[in-house]
N, C-alpha and C positions, 0 to 999 in steps of 0.2 A: 504494500500500500504506500503510495507516494503522499507525503505531507507537504503542504504549501506553507511558506513562511509568512504569507500575507495575514495580517491580524496581530494582536498583541501576544506576548509570551504566555499569558494565562490561557488563552484560547488554544494555542498550540499544545500546551501541556495537557489540557483536558482532552483534546483530540487524541494525543498519543496514548494517554492512559486508557481512554475508551477502547482503542484498538488493541492494546496490550492485554486488557482484561478478557478480550475475546480471541486471544492467541493469534492475532494478526500482526505480521511483521511490519515494521515501519522503516522507511528510508527517505532520505532527502532526494527530491526530484531534480532533474537537470535544470529546469527553469525556475527553481524555487526562489532564487535570489534576484530574479529579474522582475522588477516592479511593473514593467510594461506588459508582462505576460499575464493573461487572465485565463482561468480554467475554462471559461465558456468559449474562448476562441481557439484553444488547443484542439479540442474535440468538437468539430462542427456537426450540426445535425444532418441526418440523412433521411429524407422522407421515405425513400424506397425501402430501406432495411429497418428503419425504426418503426414506421407506421404500416406500410403495405404488407410486407412479409414479416413484420414483427408483431406489433400490437393487434392488428386485425386478425392475424393467424391465431394468436392466443385467444382473442375474443371469440372467434368462431369455434374453437375447441371447447370453450366454456359453454357457449350457447347450445351446441349440439348435445353436449352431455346434460345440460339443464333440460332440454326438450325431451331427451330420451328418458330422463327420470320421471317426467310428467306425461309420457306416452303421447307426445305431440310431434315427433320428428317426421312422421309420414305426412301430416298436414303441412308442415314447414316445407318439405320437399315438393309437394304439389303446388303450393303457392310460389315457390322459387322457380319452378319450371313454367309457370303461367305468366311471369313478368314480361310485358310487351317491350319491344325495342322502340327507341326514340332517338333523335339526333344526339350523338355523343355517347350512346349506350347501346351495345349489342347484347341481345338477350342470351341467356345461358341455354345450351342445348340439352343439358342433363340436370337431373335433380342434384342438390348439393352433396348428398351422401355418396353419390356415385363418382364424384370427381376425386381423383387420387393425388393430383399435383396442381398447385396454383402458381401462376406467374404474377409478377408485380402488376402487370396491366390488368389481369383479371381481378386481383385484389382491389385495385383502384375502382373498378366497376362495381365490385361487391360493396364497397363503402357507400355507394350512392343509393343502394336499394335495400340494405339489410334492415334499416329501421322500419320502413313500412311493412316488409314481409314479416318481421318479428312481431310487430304490433298486430297485424292481421291474424297471426297464428294464435295470439292470446285473446282473441275476441271472445267475449262472454265467458270468462273463467268461472269456476266454482268458488264458493266462499273460502275454502282452504287454499286455493291457488291465487286469489286476488292479490294478497300482500307480496308473495315472492315474485309474481309476474310483474307487478308495478315496480318493484325494486330493480328487477332485471332490465326492464324497458328503460328506466331512468339511467341505469349504468350504461347501456348500449348507446342511448341517445346522446348523452353528454360526451362520451368518448368520440363518437362520430362527429359531433359539432365541433369539438376541439380540433380534431385532425383536419376537418374541412376548412376551418378558419385559419389554420396554420399555413394553408396553401395559397392564401390571398396574395396578390402582387403588392398591395399597399395596405399598411396597417396604421391606424390611429391609436392613441392611448386608450380610448374607449373600447376599441376592438380588441386590444391586447387584454384589457381587463375582462371582457366577455370570455375570451379564451381561457384565462386563468380561472374564472368562475366555473366554467364547464369542466376544467380539469379537477378542481376541488370537489365538484359534485360527483364526478366519476369515482374518485377515491372514497367518497362518503357512501356510495351505494354498491361498491364492488364486492363487499363481503357476501352478497347473495351467491356469488360464484366461488366462494372460498373452498368448498369441498371438491371442486372440479379442477383445481390448479395444482394438485399434488404431483410429485415426481413419479416416474415409472415404478421405482422401487416401493414407494408408498402405496400405489394402487395394487401392486402384487401382494404386499403384506395384508392389505385390506381384504383382498379376495381369499387369501389363505385363512384369514381370521373369520370371514363369513362362513367358509366351509367347516371350520372347527366348531364354531358356535352352533351351526345347524346340526352337526353330528352330536354334539353334547346335549342339545335339547331333545333329540330323538332318543338318545340313550336314557335320558331321564324319564321320558314318557313310557318307554318299554319296561323300565324297572319299577314303575309305579303300579301297584296292584289295582288301583282304582281306575286306571286308564282303560282297561278292557271292558269295564262295566259302563263306560260312557256311551251315549248314543253317537250316531254319525254326525249329527248337527253340533253336538257339544265338542266332539273331537275337531271338527272343522273350525269352530269358534276359537278353541285353544290354540290350534295351529296358526290361525291368523294373528292372534295376540303375540305368540312367540315370534312370528315373522316380523311383525312391526317392531318388536323390541330389538331384534337382531339388526334390522335396517337402521334403527335409531342409534345403536351402538357403533355401527360401521360409519354412519354419517358423522358422528362426533369424533371418531378416530381420524377420519379424513380431514375434518376441520382443524383438529389439533396438530396434525402432522404436515399440513399444507400451509403455504404462505405465498405472498406476492413479491418475494425477494428476488427479482431478476432485473437486469440492467435496462431493458427496453421499456419497462413500465415506469422507470425513474427518469429517463432522458427527456420525455415531453415536458417535465416540470421546468426545464431550462429553455423551452422554446421562446418564451417571452423575452428573456435576456438575449438570446441569439438574434431575435428580430430587432431589438433595439440597437444592437452593436453591428450586425452584419446585413441588415435589410431583410428582404423576403427570403424564405427558405427554399423556394423552388429552384433558385439558381445554384444551391448547394447540393442538390440531389445527385446521386450517382447513377442516374438513369442513362446518360450518354456513355459513360465508361462501361456500364453493364451491357449496352448494345454492342460495343466492340468486343466484349468478352463472349457474347453469344455467337458472334461470327467466328471467333477463334475456337470455341467449343465445337461448333458445327464442323469446322474444318478438321478438327482432331478426330471426330467420330467417323469422318469419311475416309480416313487414312488407315494404313496397316500398322501405325505406331512405330515404325522403324525410322530413326532419325526424324522424330516427330517435329522438332523445332523448325528444321529447314523445310520440311514438307508443309507445315502450316503457313510459313512465310511465302512459299512458292504458290500455294493455293490462293492465298489472299492477293498476291501479285497477279496471278492469272485472272482472278475475278475482277480486279481493277482494270486490267487490259481490256477485258470484254466490255466493261463500262465505258472506257475511252472509245472503243470501236463503235459502240452504240451512239455515243455523243457525236462522233464524226459522221456517222450515217444520218443522224437527225439533222446535223448542220448542213450536210450535202443536199439533203432533201429540201430544206428551207432555202438554200442558195439557188437551187435549180428552179424552185417555184417562183422565186423573186428575181430571176435572171441576174444573179450576183456571181462574181468570180469566186472560185474556191481554190484555196492553197492547201495542198496536202502535205503533211509532215509524217514521215515513217515513225512507227512506234517500235523501239528497240526492245529486245528481250530483257526483262527486269532482273531475272535471277537465272543463273546457270547451274547445271548439276555440278556437284563437288567432284 
């Protein structure tokens, strides 16, 4: 953990003691003595990885688990597939549960429609579902409002305050998803715990002499009570062992500082570098992986040559249509075999 020297000695000592109590190592950072360096400018925000394939992906994992708990995932999938297309939004071809991999572009489109689909799924809830559904909808709505406002090209102080308020409201209502954000090991332990408790309850019933004398309706009633008790214990275990302690849920808290210091966040996105990386990955998949670096460069160079040829052909067509002279320049081979 890197400690900054900005602030008085008391604050630094308290921060160091806080980390040491939790067995976190402390060290002086490279930029710790530079007063002109701010922590908010060292790590700039990235809308693509922080929001699209970060928070929205986590949010959808929580939402699908929440809907499965209340047996509404099928209704959600039906409404998801029924969303019509409109300018700037291409409708999804499959229900949400059937999609195995999401790209940043698809997650961006998801952020536009998840609130109305989620709200329509919760239409006319029962009395026991009304409170958790309201909390879940408020959590989703505030997170989506915060991330949409963060993508504005221009921000006023009032707009930044609105964004901060939505972020605070999201953190206030996010506990409704607390049992669904556990790690993989926590979920595996809870499944093993559920099987053990179910087996224990069954052994208790079989060892009780009065169990065989009960009617079928009485046995069914006792079984339902035991099942509800097991579900309650598992839910409490998941809540106790789960938390929201991950980086991407914390980074949006600094969006307001980034906007004040760096301007709008859209220009800081890694969307364009990711587009270049997609071309390189595609070139790698098309090759036999022998001398991969050279072959990737050669493939990209060949692709650019075809693009230049296409531009020349289009220019020649325009010049011929307009009776303009055309000067041709030969294109040399960009890469040679080693």
